[in-house]
Backbone of each chain as ProteinMPNN parsed JSONL, in Angstrom:
{"seq_chain_A": "EVQLVESGGGLVQPGGSLRLSCAASGFTFSTYWMSWVRQAPGKGLEWVANIKQDGSEKYYVDSVKGRFTISRDNAKNSLYLQMNSLRAEDTAVYYCVRGITFGGLTYYFDCWGQGTLVTVSS", "coords_chain_A": {"N_chain_A": [[92.916, -73.204, 18.994], [92.796, -75.779, 17.253], [93.086, -78.684, 18.548], [94.356, -82.216, 18.069], [95.312, -85.417, 19.963], [96.907, -88.035, 19.893], [97.678, -91.498, 21.47], [99.075, -94.633, 22.093], [99.723, -96.539, 20.269], [101.352, -99.197, 19.124], [103.632, -102.007, 19.352], [101.947, -105.011, 18.526], [100.513, -108.36, 19.268], [99.347, -110.779, 16.63], [96.286, -111.421, 17.069], [96.074, -109.997, 19.944], [95.287, -107.274, 21.902], [95.131, -103.438, 21.936], [94.6, -99.852, 23.323], [93.874, -96.802, 21.848], [94.027, -93.377, 22.543], [92.907, -90.02, 22.208], [93.308, -87.135, 23.081], [91.442, -84.178, 22.872], [91.366, -80.793, 22.068], [90.778, -77.137, 22.016], [87.797, -76.39, 21.201], [84.628, -77.552, 21.24], [84.105, -80.506, 22.293], [82.296, -81.284, 23.054], [80.17, -81.216, 21.045], [80.517, -82.01, 18.915], [80.144, -84.695, 16.488], [82.722, -87.564, 16.168], [85.504, -89.426, 15.176], [87.754, -92.067, 13.754], [90.066, -92.911, 11.825], [91.692, -94.544, 9.362], [95.33, -96.003, 7.797], [97.061, -97.909, 6.566], [100.393, -99.213, 5.771], [101.708, -96.965, 3.203], [99.608, -97.387, 1.857], [96.241, -95.984, 0.898], [93.433, -94.048, 2.632], [91.462, -95.167, 5.098], [88.579, -94.578, 6.54], [87.58, -96.069, 9.378], [85.528, -95.948, 12.075], [83.063, -93.937, 13.89], [81.447, -91.974, 16.453], [78.51, -90.1, 17.576], [77.734, -86.966, 19.521], [76.634, -88.051, 21.912], [77.919, -90.35, 22.675], [75.53, -92.13, 21.286], [75.447, -93.334, 19.929], [76.83, -95.507, 16.763], [79.494, -96.463, 14.766], [80.687, -98.477, 12.282], [83.289, -99.869, 10.363], [83.296, -102.594, 8.592], [84.733, -104.44, 8.483], [86.05, -104.508, 11.071], [83.844, -104.549, 12.203], [82.7, -106.17, 15.288], [85.12, -106.397, 16.72], [86.368, -104.455, 17.072], [86.039, -100.982, 18.672], [84.639, -98.222, 19.994], [84.636, -94.986, 21.576], [83.711, -92.319, 23.969], [84.549, -89.721, 26.382], [83.225, -86.611, 27.488], [83.362, -85.122, 29.409], [86.529, -85.865, 29.591], [87.609, -84.449, 27.339], [88.092, -86.781, 25.688], [88.507, -89.555, 22.911], [88.625, -93.191, 22.25], [89.604, -95.902, 21.31], [89.179, -98.878, 21.486], [90.807, -101.917, 20.528], [90.068, -105.565, 19.462], [91.32, -108.619, 18.983], [93.253, -108.305, 16.985], [94.63, -107.959, 13.712], [97.116, -108.781, 11.344], [96.463, -107.186, 9.012], [95.114, -104.765, 10.089], [96.985, -103.45, 11.11], [98.588, -100.239, 10.662], [98.596, -97.048, 10.977], [96.93, -94.856, 12.787], [94.425, -92.38, 12.603], [93.244, -89.754, 14.697], [90.05, -88.056, 14.393], [88.013, -85.026, 13.642], [84.663, -84.702, 12.884], [82.387, -83.613, 10.108], [79.157, -83.677, 10.535], [75.776, -85.424, 10.212], [72.741, -86.498, 11.092], [73.684, -88.804, 11.358], [75.469, -89.198, 8.933], [78.413, -88.853, 7.649], [79.827, -85.721, 6.577], [82.476, -84.568, 5.587], [85.581, -84.766, 7.529], [87.627, -82.151, 9.279], [89.669, -81.635, 10.633], [92.516, -83.167, 11.681], [94.347, -85.272, 13.486], [97.866, -86.471, 14.494], [98.273, -88.857, 14.351], [98.679, -92.611, 15.048], [101.071, -94.851, 15.345], [99.814, -98.732, 14.858], [101.35, -101.648, 15.516], [100.831, -104.953, 13.947], [101.993, -107.625, 14.63], [104.409, -110.546, 14.878]], "CA_chain_A": [[93.423, -73.557, 18.249], [91.78, -77.322, 17.536], [94.382, -79.871, 18.421], [94.457, -83.513, 18.023], [96.625, -85.604, 20.049], [96.459, -89.351, 19.499], [98.399, -91.531, 22.29], [98.313, -96.175, 22.692], [100.054, -97.404, 19.527], [103.233, -99.668, 19.343], [103.979, -103.576, 18.213], [101.219, -105.862, 18.839], [101.151, -109.379, 18.362], [98.002, -110.955, 16.675], [94.736, -111.639, 18.363], [95.8, -109.077, 21.35], [94.525, -106.011, 22.113], [95.363, -102.377, 22.22], [93.506, -99.453, 23.393], [93.739, -95.987, 21.267], [93.087, -92.606, 22.959], [93.042, -88.893, 21.552], [92.677, -86.214, 23.678], [91.278, -82.955, 22.549], [91.072, -79.299, 23.084], [90.511, -75.57, 20.966], [86.978, -76.72, 20.562], [83.524, -78.326, 22.495], [84.172, -81.548, 21.726], [80.773, -82.608, 22.754], [79.649, -80.93, 20.508], [80.783, -82.854, 17.124], [80.528, -86.332, 16.07], [83.785, -88.191, 16.901], [86.261, -90.713, 13.712], [89.132, -93.009, 13.539], [90.354, -93.021, 10.24], [93.547, -95.318, 9.547], [96.245, -95.266, 6.759], [97.853, -98.722, 6.446], [101.709, -98.475, 5.194], [102.207, -97.002, 1.601], [97.734, -97.259, 0.904], [95.464, -94.677, 1.046], [92.841, -93.62, 3.706], [89.922, -95.651, 5.567], [87.318, -94.594, 8.134], [87.048, -96.76, 10.552], [84.243, -95.331, 12.808], [82.595, -93.152, 14.476], [80.298, -91.951, 17.372], [77.828, -89.479, 18.23], [78.729, -86.693, 20.219], [76.491, -87.979, 23.278], [77.737, -91.654, 22.545], [74.806, -93.008, 21.618], [74.811, -93.355, 17.917], [78.257, -95.304, 16.531], [78.958, -96.993, 13.458], [82.056, -99.241, 12.115], [83.322, -100.625, 9.095], [82.806, -103.588, 8.391], [85.928, -104.731, 8.529], [86.211, -104.675, 11.888], [82.806, -105.358, 13.452], [82.797, -107.334, 16.352], [86.585, -106.451, 17.53], [86.751, -102.732, 17.7], [84.751, -100.38, 19.813], [84.363, -96.64, 19.827], [84.122, -94.56, 22.821], [84.225, -91.089, 23.999], [84.427, -89.06, 27.814], [83.323, -85.328, 26.581], [84.234, -85.193, 31.021], [87.955, -85.627, 29.191], [87.708, -84.466, 25.827], [89.107, -88.05, 24.677], [88.134, -90.503, 22.153], [89.011, -94.223, 22.432], [88.675, -96.768, 20.18], [89.955, -100.212, 21.652], [90.848, -102.91, 19.514], [90.87, -106.263, 20.381], [91.377, -109.372, 18.055], [93.859, -107.814, 16.142], [95.412, -108.765, 12.962], [97.909, -107.949, 10.285], [95.426, -106.208, 8.333], [95.121, -103.818, 10.822], [98.575, -102.095, 10.847], [98.013, -99.106, 9.844], [98.379, -95.347, 11.253], [95.309, -94.408, 13.233], [94.152, -90.983, 13.045], [91.994, -89.227, 15.244], [89.924, -86.558, 13.134], [86.823, -84.649, 13.691], [83.973, -85.057, 11.556], [81.143, -82.388, 10.496], [78.178, -85.438, 10.722], [74.651, -84.754, 9.712], [72.276, -87.676, 11.109], [74.68, -89.727, 10.579], [76.213, -88.98, 7.444], [79.601, -88.267, 7.732], [79.911, -84.67, 5.435], [83.752, -84.363, 5.489], [86.604, -84.747, 8.045], [88.083, -81.019, 8.924], [90.416, -81.7, 11.858], [93.336, -84.713, 11.958], [95.176, -85.486, 14.717], [99.198, -86.573, 13.802], [98.045, -90.427, 14.137], [99.613, -92.83, 16.166], [101.286, -96.402, 14.685], [99.407, -99.423, 14.934], [101.892, -102.437, 14.201], [100.222, -106.338, 14.677], [103.498, -108.599, 13.775], [104.577, -111.457, 15.902]], "C_chain_A": [[92.957, -75.536, 18.295], [93.049, -78.033, 17.433], [93.73, -81.61, 19.002], [95.382, -84.456, 18.85], [96.621, -87.707, 20.393], [97.61, -90.031, 20.367], [98.263, -93.821, 21.964], [99.071, -96.701, 21.502], [101.144, -98.08, 19.621], [102.287, -101.36, 18.569], [103.568, -103.871, 18.946], [101.294, -107.146, 18.423], [99.564, -109.645, 17.407], [97.173, -111.732, 17.395], [94.85, -110.711, 19.724], [95.52, -107.841, 21.033], [95.368, -104.353, 22.146], [94.376, -100.775, 21.984], [94.32, -97.615, 22.907], [93.124, -94.962, 22.047], [93.732, -91.007, 22.435], [92.375, -87.992, 22.874], [92.758, -84.848, 22.843], [91.143, -81.882, 23.054], [91.021, -78.694, 21.704], [89.407, -75.792, 20.71], [86.204, -77.774, 21.663], [84.058, -79.696, 21.207], [83.38, -82.308, 21.934], [79.823, -82.153, 21.684], [79.714, -81.264, 18.764], [80.857, -84.707, 17.274], [82.202, -86.593, 15.916], [84.703, -89.101, 15.477], [87.531, -91.388, 14.293], [89.085, -93.047, 12.12], [92.542, -93.722, 10.062], [94.009, -95.076, 7.935], [96.851, -96.737, 6.917], [99.893, -98.316, 5.818], [101.926, -98.156, 3.874], [100.306, -97.06, 0.865], [97.008, -95.367, 1.641], [94.615, -94.765, 2.423], [91.251, -94.796, 3.992], [89.558, -95.381, 6.637], [87.056, -96.082, 8.846], [85.409, -96.857, 11.634], [84.329, -94.284, 13.457], [81.532, -92.723, 15.166], [80.19, -90.668, 17.172], [78.245, -88.444, 19.031], [77.84, -86.902, 22.145], [76.511, -89.949, 23.384], [76.664, -92.866, 22.355], [74.356, -93.845, 20.035], [76.803, -94.319, 17.812], [78.146, -96.401, 15.384], [80.165, -97.315, 13.011], [81.786, -99.878, 10.526], [83.559, -101.548, 9.117], [84.086, -104.974, 8.858], [86.754, -105.464, 10.008], [84.88, -104.199, 13.371], [83.175, -106.012, 14.377], [84.415, -107.384, 17.48], [87.038, -105.049, 17.598], [85.984, -102.206, 18.306], [85.417, -98.7, 20.229], [83.765, -95.612, 20.629], [84.442, -93.0, 22.887], [84.367, -90.804, 25.671], [84.494, -87.837, 27.621], [83.523, -85.239, 28.118], [85.667, -84.579, 30.427], [88.514, -84.931, 28.059], [88.214, -85.041, 25.152], [88.134, -88.588, 23.912], [88.636, -91.48, 22.413], [88.564, -95.392, 21.455], [89.888, -98.21, 20.895], [89.735, -101.316, 20.322], [91.174, -103.836, 20.148], [90.74, -107.388, 19.117], [92.405, -109.126, 17.265], [94.32, -108.992, 14.869], [96.155, -107.963, 11.963], [97.416, -107.341, 9.523], [94.901, -105.181, 8.787], [96.548, -102.3, 11.617], [98.588, -101.669, 10.098], [98.459, -97.243, 10.747], [97.316, -95.125, 11.728], [95.19, -92.672, 13.569], [92.835, -90.786, 13.76], [91.124, -88.501, 14.758], [88.265, -86.249, 13.587], [86.097, -84.779, 12.01], [82.691, -84.019, 11.891], [80.133, -83.633, 9.848], [76.988, -84.982, 11.12], [74.042, -86.12, 10.11], [72.59, -89.179, 10.858], [75.441, -90.261, 9.865], [76.899, -88.268, 8.261], [80.172, -86.804, 6.476], [82.007, -84.8, 4.853], [84.33, -84.532, 7.451], [87.519, -83.134, 8.317], [89.117, -81.085, 9.749], [90.97, -82.713, 12.326], [94.093, -84.403, 13.143], [96.431, -85.987, 13.69], [99.217, -88.167, 13.118], [99.047, -91.247, 14.634], [99.755, -94.32, 15.453], [100.872, -97.649, 15.378], [100.63, -100.519, 14.786], [101.601, -103.589, 14.505], [101.1, -107.034, 13.604], [104.016, -109.548, 15.079], [106.326, -111.724, 15.913]], "O_chain_A": [[92.882, -76.264, 19.285], [93.861, -78.005, 16.508], [92.995, -81.967, 19.923], [96.527, -84.341, 18.414], [96.142, -88.224, 21.402], [98.674, -89.421, 20.256], [97.151, -94.203, 21.599], [99.141, -97.897, 21.785], [102.046, -97.548, 20.268], [101.299, -101.684, 17.91], [103.962, -103.602, 20.081], [101.949, -107.398, 17.412], [98.699, -108.773, 17.485], [97.457, -112.592, 18.229], [93.903, -110.652, 20.508], [95.531, -107.414, 19.879], [96.527, -104.481, 22.541], [93.697, -100.499, 20.995], [95.257, -97.229, 23.607], [91.957, -95.141, 22.398], [94.948, -90.871, 22.3], [91.295, -88.149, 23.444], [93.771, -84.442, 22.275], [90.858, -81.724, 24.241], [91.139, -79.269, 20.622], [89.333, -75.439, 19.533], [86.707, -78.493, 22.527], [84.252, -79.769, 19.994], [83.274, -83.467, 21.533], [78.754, -82.735, 21.501], [79.1, -80.826, 17.791], [81.455, -85.533, 17.963], [82.869, -85.645, 15.501], [83.83, -89.327, 14.639], [88.113, -91.034, 15.319], [88.087, -93.208, 11.419], [93.706, -93.494, 10.389], [93.46, -94.364, 7.093], [97.424, -96.602, 7.998], [100.347, -97.2, 5.567], [102.383, -99.087, 3.211], [99.95, -96.825, -0.289], [97.224, -94.369, 2.329], [95.051, -95.502, 3.307], [90.325, -95.049, 3.222], [90.055, -95.814, 7.676], [86.225, -96.944, 8.557], [84.546, -97.73, 11.73], [85.376, -93.672, 13.669], [80.461, -93.006, 14.628], [81.112, -89.96, 16.766], [79.336, -88.744, 19.516], [78.154, -86.308, 23.177], [75.651, -90.68, 23.874], [76.679, -93.993, 22.851], [73.487, -94.504, 19.465], [77.759, -93.958, 18.497], [77.141, -97.049, 15.09], [80.996, -96.447, 13.276], [80.805, -100.19, 9.852], [84.427, -101.683, 9.98], [84.032, -106.073, 9.409], [87.569, -106.381, 10.113], [84.892, -103.834, 14.547], [84.263, -106.562, 14.206], [84.697, -108.041, 18.482], [88.049, -104.669, 18.188], [85.009, -102.879, 18.639], [86.513, -98.349, 20.664], [82.58, -95.307, 20.494], [85.217, -92.448, 22.106], [84.277, -91.846, 26.32], [85.651, -87.433, 27.506], [84.737, -85.407, 28.006], [86.039, -83.413, 30.563], [89.723, -84.835, 27.85], [88.797, -84.613, 24.156], [86.964, -88.245, 24.085], [89.596, -91.15, 23.109], [87.452, -95.66, 21.002], [91.101, -98.322, 20.721], [88.836, -101.439, 19.49], [92.011, -103.808, 21.051], [90.01, -107.017, 18.198], [92.527, -110.124, 16.553], [94.371, -110.221, 14.907], [95.945, -106.773, 11.729], [98.265, -106.554, 9.105], [94.173, -104.53, 8.038], [96.759, -101.205, 12.14], [98.604, -102.096, 8.944], [97.873, -96.49, 9.969], [96.432, -95.207, 10.875], [95.697, -91.991, 14.46], [91.753, -91.344, 13.584], [91.926, -87.635, 14.407], [87.458, -87.148, 13.821], [86.483, -84.874, 10.845], [82.162, -83.67, 12.946], [80.392, -84.328, 8.865], [76.872, -84.274, 12.12], [74.634, -87.074, 9.605], [72.045, -90.187, 10.407], [76.003, -91.355, 9.925], [76.581, -87.47, 9.143], [80.932, -87.119, 5.56], [82.437, -85.126, 3.746], [83.558, -84.419, 8.403], [88.223, -82.91, 7.332], [89.797, -80.113, 9.417], [90.417, -83.355, 13.219], [94.347, -83.286, 13.594], [96.297, -85.993, 12.466], [99.738, -88.617, 12.098], [100.2, -90.824, 14.716], [98.758, -94.916, 15.046], [101.415, -97.846, 16.465], [101.123, -100.338, 13.673], [102.053, -103.776, 15.634], [101.054, -107.07, 12.375], [103.94, -109.098, 16.222], [106.827, -112.501, 16.725]]}, "seq_chain_B": "EIVLTQSPGTLSLSPGERATLSCRASQSVNNNYLAWYQQKPGQAPRLLIYGASSRATGIPDRFSGSGSGTDFTLTISRLEPEDFAVYYCQQYGTSPGFGQGTKVEIK", "coords_chain_B": {"N_chain_B": [[77.053, -99.109, -1.789], [79.013, -96.307, -2.652], [82.086, -96.412, -4.614], [84.557, -94.625, -5.323], [86.682, -93.227, -7.98], [90.13, -92.315, -8.709], [91.812, -90.642, -10.704], [94.778, -88.822, -12.53], [96.938, -92.34, -11.369], [99.308, -90.534, -11.24], [100.531, -87.852, -11.666], [102.955, -85.869, -12.887], [104.393, -82.671, -12.712], [105.6, -79.682, -13.109], [106.713, -76.895, -11.518], [104.227, -74.131, -11.27], [102.621, -75.234, -13.674], [99.632, -75.832, -14.571], [97.328, -78.677, -12.369], [95.21, -80.754, -12.926], [92.874, -82.919, -10.942], [91.534, -85.999, -11.006], [88.116, -87.49, -10.065], [85.678, -90.097, -9.986], [81.882, -91.29, -9.318], [80.656, -94.492, -8.813], [78.586, -94.145, -8.721], [75.666, -91.403, -8.306], [76.59, -88.521, -6.464], [74.652, -87.557, -3.876], [73.397, -84.403, -3.508], [76.05, -83.164, -4.096], [77.709, -84.334, -1.921], [80.981, -84.048, -1.581], [84.29, -83.913, -0.861], [87.318, -83.219, -0.639], [91.5, -83.903, 0.144], [94.474, -82.986, 0.947], [97.237, -84.814, 1.141], [100.641, -84.718, 2.809], [104.262, -86.579, 2.385], [104.639, -88.451, 6.1], [102.679, -86.641, 7.078], [99.757, -85.468, 8.38], [96.606, -85.91, 6.409], [94.747, -82.604, 5.198], [92.365, -80.945, 4.846], [90.599, -79.921, 2.175], [88.95, -79.088, -0.107], [84.911, -78.977, 0.63], [81.458, -80.214, -0.199], [81.929, -80.072, -2.998], [82.884, -77.851, -4.045], [83.764, -75.933, -2.138], [85.671, -74.288, -0.629], [87.803, -74.976, 1.762], [88.939, -73.515, 5.685], [91.754, -71.072, 5.209], [92.406, -71.856, 3.181], [94.359, -72.202, -0.062], [93.458, -70.047, -3.127], [94.152, -71.099, -5.12], [93.496, -73.761, -5.054], [90.666, -75.267, -6.35], [87.395, -77.019, -6.819], [85.409, -78.359, -8.822], [82.347, -80.1, -10.337], [79.668, -82.426, -10.181], [77.268, -84.508, -9.579], [78.407, -88.036, -10.799], [80.739, -87.34, -11.327], [83.964, -85.97, -10.622], [86.435, -82.864, -10.207], [89.539, -81.504, -8.961], [91.443, -78.531, -9.627], [94.532, -77.111, -9.618], [95.018, -74.244, -10.003], [97.844, -72.856, -10.081], [101.188, -74.746, -9.78], [102.81, -74.447, -6.518], [105.205, -75.268, -4.759], [105.126, -76.112, -2.486], [103.122, -77.705, -2.863], [102.847, -79.855, -4.154], [102.306, -83.656, -3.485], [99.951, -85.818, -2.148], [96.614, -86.14, -3.188], [93.414, -86.91, -1.917], [89.986, -87.865, -2.63], [86.944, -87.73, -1.342], [83.599, -89.175, -0.523], [80.167, -88.342, 1.029], [78.393, -90.002, 3.856], [77.068, -93.088, 5.864], [78.81, -94.667, 6.125], [82.229, -93.19, 5.313], [83.173, -93.125, 2.741], [86.906, -93.292, 0.878], [88.658, -92.345, -2.439], [91.417, -93.697, -4.259], [93.661, -92.075, -4.014], [95.585, -89.859, -6.021], [98.879, -88.839, -7.116], [100.988, -85.817, -6.862], [103.044, -85.321, -8.516], [107.18, -83.971, -8.884], [108.201, -82.646, -11.846]], "CA_chain_B": [[78.048, -98.231, -1.2], [79.599, -95.243, -3.416], [83.444, -96.909, -4.435], [85.902, -93.376, -5.682], [87.511, -93.943, -8.702], [90.966, -91.268, -8.795], [92.682, -90.403, -12.278], [95.486, -90.541, -13.09], [97.275, -92.511, -10.586], [100.148, -90.384, -10.956], [100.488, -86.54, -12.314], [103.936, -85.157, -13.025], [104.732, -81.545, -13.83], [106.491, -78.77, -13.231], [105.662, -75.467, -10.638], [103.751, -73.074, -12.375], [101.575, -75.902, -14.483], [98.235, -76.444, -13.924], [96.936, -79.93, -12.401], [93.81, -81.348, -13.127], [92.981, -84.492, -11.301], [89.436, -86.252, -11.531], [86.973, -88.136, -8.852], [84.412, -90.515, -10.7], [81.975, -91.789, -8.256], [80.437, -95.568, -8.978], [77.067, -93.558, -8.843], [75.801, -90.353, -8.395], [76.989, -87.744, -5.38], [73.492, -86.79, -3.907], [73.363, -82.619, -3.483], [77.799, -82.622, -4.329], [78.534, -83.965, -0.976], [82.397, -85.325, -1.878], [85.443, -83.736, -0.046], [89.294, -83.59, -0.981], [92.119, -83.959, 1.043], [96.029, -82.612, 0.735], [98.383, -85.12, 2.875], [101.864, -84.763, 2.78], [104.671, -87.568, 3.756], [104.377, -88.076, 7.064], [101.929, -85.698, 7.752], [98.344, -86.416, 8.027], [95.446, -85.466, 5.417], [94.271, -81.525, 5.278], [91.016, -81.27, 4.498], [91.294, -78.601, 0.636], [87.105, -78.782, -0.281], [83.702, -79.801, 0.652], [80.468, -79.727, -0.511], [82.242, -80.395, -4.077], [83.387, -76.819, -4.469], [83.779, -75.336, -1.371], [86.918, -74.573, 0.112], [87.774, -74.596, 3.985], [89.542, -71.807, 5.977], [93.032, -71.296, 5.2], [92.976, -72.798, 1.848], [94.82, -70.693, -1.095], [92.333, -69.993, -4.258], [94.647, -71.481, -6.366], [92.988, -74.644, -5.397], [89.256, -75.287, -6.801], [86.786, -77.887, -6.674], [83.894, -78.836, -9.425], [81.638, -81.345, -10.797], [78.431, -83.142, -9.566], [76.106, -86.113, -9.437], [79.602, -88.431, -10.711], [81.993, -86.689, -12.235], [84.358, -84.643, -9.725], [87.658, -82.165, -10.255], [89.954, -80.569, -8.273], [91.891, -77.749, -10.288], [95.308, -76.161, -8.97], [95.357, -73.454, -11.011], [99.208, -72.729, -10.615], [101.839, -75.713, -8.424], [103.665, -74.417, -5.909], [106.496, -76.148, -4.761], [104.656, -77.029, -1.713], [101.329, -78.488, -3.774], [103.313, -81.403, -5.012], [101.614, -84.054, -2.392], [98.999, -87.157, -3.046], [95.447, -86.047, -2.795], [91.766, -87.848, -2.049], [88.696, -87.435, -2.948], [85.47, -88.699, -0.12], [82.536, -88.564, -0.231], [79.813, -88.721, 2.685], [78.028, -91.525, 4.109], [77.411, -93.3, 7.38], [80.413, -94.968, 5.809], [82.361, -92.685, 4.396], [84.797, -93.854, 1.725], [87.872, -92.301, 0.106], [89.039, -93.226, -3.432], [92.398, -94.299, -3.799], [94.374, -91.422, -4.088], [96.477, -89.727, -6.63], [100.187, -88.527, -6.437], [100.856, -85.041, -7.53], [104.675, -85.173, -8.65], [107.287, -82.986, -9.624], [108.598, -83.287, -13.064]], "C_chain_B": [[78.767, -97.222, -2.746], [81.055, -95.725, -3.883], [83.518, -95.147, -5.325], [86.552, -94.569, -6.394], [88.641, -92.572, -9.158], [91.568, -91.64, -10.334], [93.211, -89.188, -11.767], [95.976, -90.94, -11.336], [98.234, -91.631, -10.014], [100.293, -89.066, -11.667], [101.698, -86.166, -12.125], [104.208, -84.321, -13.757], [105.393, -80.856, -13.09], [105.682, -77.384, -12.267], [105.213, -74.807, -11.4], [102.849, -73.746, -13.111], [100.399, -75.945, -13.493], [97.935, -77.814, -13.522], [95.356, -79.493, -12.084], [93.613, -82.29, -12.487], [91.189, -84.587, -10.872], [89.292, -87.714, -9.905], [86.273, -88.585, -9.064], [83.864, -91.254, -9.425], [80.866, -92.86, -8.919], [78.644, -94.729, -8.712], [76.944, -92.196, -7.761], [75.725, -90.462, -6.389], [75.675, -87.512, -4.663], [74.324, -85.236, -2.847], [75.142, -82.506, -3.232], [78.301, -83.209, -3.234], [79.599, -85.328, -1.7], [83.128, -83.895, -1.582], [86.988, -83.565, -0.468], [89.7, -82.837, 0.016], [93.603, -84.096, 0.31], [96.989, -83.952, 1.599], [100.044, -85.219, 1.725], [102.856, -85.426, 3.361], [105.226, -86.935, 4.217], [103.942, -86.949, 7.687], [100.302, -85.882, 7.536], [97.458, -85.51, 7.142], [95.31, -84.184, 6.56], [93.6, -81.859, 4.414], [91.661, -79.531, 3.391], [89.918, -77.971, 0.593], [86.584, -79.666, 0.03], [83.092, -79.318, -0.035], [81.483, -79.199, -2.198], [82.969, -78.929, -4.475], [83.683, -75.69, -3.584], [85.387, -74.904, -0.217], [87.205, -73.768, 1.636], [88.925, -73.84, 4.049], [90.647, -72.586, 5.856], [93.784, -71.845, 3.63], [92.878, -71.722, 0.417], [93.787, -71.048, -2.14], [92.918, -70.382, -5.303], [93.963, -73.17, -6.259], [91.135, -74.248, -5.575], [88.564, -76.642, -6.707], [85.157, -77.716, -7.716], [83.108, -79.758, -9.354], [80.435, -81.474, -9.748], [78.071, -84.01, -10.03], [77.336, -87.022, -9.706], [81.154, -88.091, -10.804], [82.68, -84.824, -11.129], [85.854, -83.85, -10.208], [87.889, -81.368, -9.427], [90.952, -79.905, -9.24], [93.207, -77.281, -8.978], [95.799, -75.553, -10.317], [97.145, -73.043, -11.484], [100.478, -73.291, -9.542], [102.544, -74.557, -8.047], [104.135, -75.094, -5.508], [106.016, -76.97, -3.407], [103.28, -77.744, -1.821], [101.412, -79.89, -4.04], [102.909, -82.865, -3.632], [100.923, -85.231, -3.502], [97.724, -86.16, -1.96], [94.332, -87.072, -2.877], [90.976, -87.3, -2.226], [87.7, -88.29, -1.274], [84.69, -88.535, -0.257], [81.742, -89.373, 1.183], [78.68, -89.501, 3.08], [77.972, -91.992, 4.997], [78.601, -94.544, 7.28], [81.324, -94.712, 4.98], [83.347, -93.326, 3.888], [85.688, -92.763, 1.001], [88.46, -93.039, -1.372], [90.745, -93.134, -2.941], [94.129, -93.415, -3.963], [95.349, -90.991, -5.885], [97.373, -88.78, -6.313], [99.985, -86.928, -7.814], [102.505, -84.513, -7.604], [105.795, -84.186, -9.273], [108.132, -83.757, -10.786], [110.005, -83.069, -13.388]], "O_chain_B": [[78.886, -97.804, -3.824], [81.674, -95.049, -3.062], [82.515, -94.654, -5.842], [86.844, -95.737, -6.137], [88.141, -91.75, -9.925], [91.689, -92.743, -10.868], [92.647, -88.501, -10.915], [95.647, -90.289, -10.345], [98.368, -91.578, -8.792], [100.048, -89.387, -12.83], [101.853, -86.007, -10.914], [104.352, -84.456, -14.972], [105.927, -81.491, -12.18], [104.507, -77.02, -12.313], [105.798, -74.78, -12.482], [101.946, -72.974, -13.435], [100.256, -76.041, -12.274], [98.306, -78.532, -14.45], [94.699, -78.632, -11.498], [94.109, -83.221, -13.122], [90.238, -83.849, -10.615], [90.037, -88.398, -9.203], [85.322, -87.99, -8.558], [84.614, -91.755, -8.586], [80.048, -92.278, -9.632], [77.673, -95.463, -8.53], [77.678, -91.928, -6.809], [75.352, -91.274, -5.542], [75.402, -86.576, -5.414], [75.224, -85.112, -2.016], [75.552, -81.837, -2.284], [79.481, -82.887, -3.099], [79.449, -86.492, -2.069], [82.631, -82.851, -2.005], [87.531, -84.659, -0.312], [89.203, -81.886, 0.62], [93.92, -84.914, -0.554], [97.319, -83.753, 2.768], [100.339, -85.572, 0.583], [102.92, -85.328, 4.587], [105.877, -85.917, 3.982], [104.526, -86.339, 8.582], [99.801, -86.418, 6.548], [97.665, -84.299, 7.217], [95.486, -84.189, 7.779], [93.785, -82.648, 3.487], [92.479, -78.634, 3.595], [89.615, -76.851, 1.004], [86.987, -80.828, -0.002], [83.42, -78.299, -0.644], [81.652, -78.0, -2.42], [83.746, -79.051, -5.422], [83.855, -74.57, -4.066], [85.786, -75.448, 0.812], [86.983, -72.713, 2.232], [89.7, -73.512, 3.15], [90.859, -73.779, 6.072], [94.909, -72.082, 3.19], [92.025, -70.944, -0.012], [93.259, -72.16, -2.129], [92.439, -70.147, -6.412], [93.914, -73.815, -7.306], [90.526, -73.292, -5.095], [89.372, -77.539, -6.467], [84.128, -77.126, -7.386], [83.054, -80.376, -8.29], [80.288, -80.791, -8.734], [78.591, -84.409, -11.072], [77.833, -87.073, -8.58], [82.246, -88.522, -10.432], [82.337, -83.652, -10.973], [86.518, -84.725, -10.764], [87.065, -80.571, -8.978], [91.508, -80.794, -9.886], [92.962, -77.146, -7.78], [96.51, -75.958, -11.237], [97.622, -72.951, -12.616], [100.82, -72.565, -8.609], [102.909, -73.72, -8.872], [103.57, -76.157, -5.763], [106.346, -78.134, -3.182], [102.583, -78.217, -0.923], [100.562, -80.776, -4.133], [103.671, -82.695, -2.68], [101.068, -85.507, -4.693], [97.754, -85.724, -0.81], [94.298, -87.948, -3.742], [91.013, -86.084, -2.036], [88.018, -89.195, -0.502], [84.52, -87.318, -0.186], [82.112, -90.264, 1.948], [77.862, -89.525, 2.161], [78.926, -91.59, 5.662], [79.107, -95.156, 8.22], [81.559, -95.457, 4.028], [84.226, -93.97, 4.462], [85.309, -91.651, 0.632], [88.681, -94.25, -1.364], [91.237, -92.744, -1.882], [95.263, -93.892, -4.008], [95.636, -91.865, -6.703], [97.097, -87.917, -5.479], [99.384, -86.829, -8.884], [103.031, -83.606, -6.958], [105.385, -83.523, -10.226], [108.578, -84.905, -10.791], [110.487, -83.56, -14.409]]}, "name": "protein", "num_of_chains": 2, "seq": "EVQLVESGGGLVQPGGSLRLSCAASGFTFSTYWMSWVRQAPGKGLEWVANIKQDGSEKYYVDSVKGRFTISRDNAKNSLYLQMNSLRAEDTAVYYCVRGITFGGLTYYFDCWGQGTLVTVSSEIVLTQSPGTLSLSPGERATLSCRASQSVNNNYLAWYQQKPGQAPRLLIYGASSRATGIPDRFSGSGSGTDFTLTISRLEPEDFAVYYCQQYGTSPGFGQGTKVEIK"}
C-alpha cells in the first residue's frame, strides 16, 4: 500500500523557518517525481513545488520562489520542504503528493499524504 | 498560464440524483490532460479522473469525465451519500493549476 506521511508542521512566527518532511513507503520512491501541494484554511488547492526523481530538476510556484526549497533523499525514501521567510499567507495544510510527471510537466497527482498544518502567526 | 474556472460553486442535490460539474479552461488543454479530484472534510484529496476521461484505480463507474479543448465535465450518475464533497479540476503543466472547486451538498 502506498503511504505518504508528512511531519514537521506547527506554529511559527512571521519571518521564521520550518522544515517539512514526508516519509514514503509502498512504492519505488526513486522512480517518481514528488510534489508539495498546499491548502489554506477553507480555500482551494495550490501546487507549491516539485522535484525530479534524481533531484536534478525543481519547479516552484512564483509566490515561494527564493523562500522555499524542495529536496529529497532517495536512500531514506523521504521528501522535504525547507520554508524560510514565512508569511501569514503561507498558512496552510501542506500535502506530500506523488506526481505523474514527464519532461517536467505534471499531468496529475495520484497519491496524497494526510497533510501537515503550518500556521504562520505572531 | 491556464486558468480553470469551475461551476457552479455549490450544487445542492439529493441522493440518487445526477450531478454535472463543469470546468472551463482559459485556453485549450493539450491532449486533454485534465484531472478531477474529490475532497471530503478533513481528508486529503483523492484522484478520480485523469486524462479527462480515465477513471483512477478503484473509482466507481458512476463517476465519469468528458470534454476536450476548454470545456470539461465531471458527471456522477447517481449520487451516493459518500459522494457529497468538494470536487476540483486540475490542468497539467510545469506549474499545474487547480480550479477553485465545486461543493456538492445534500439538498
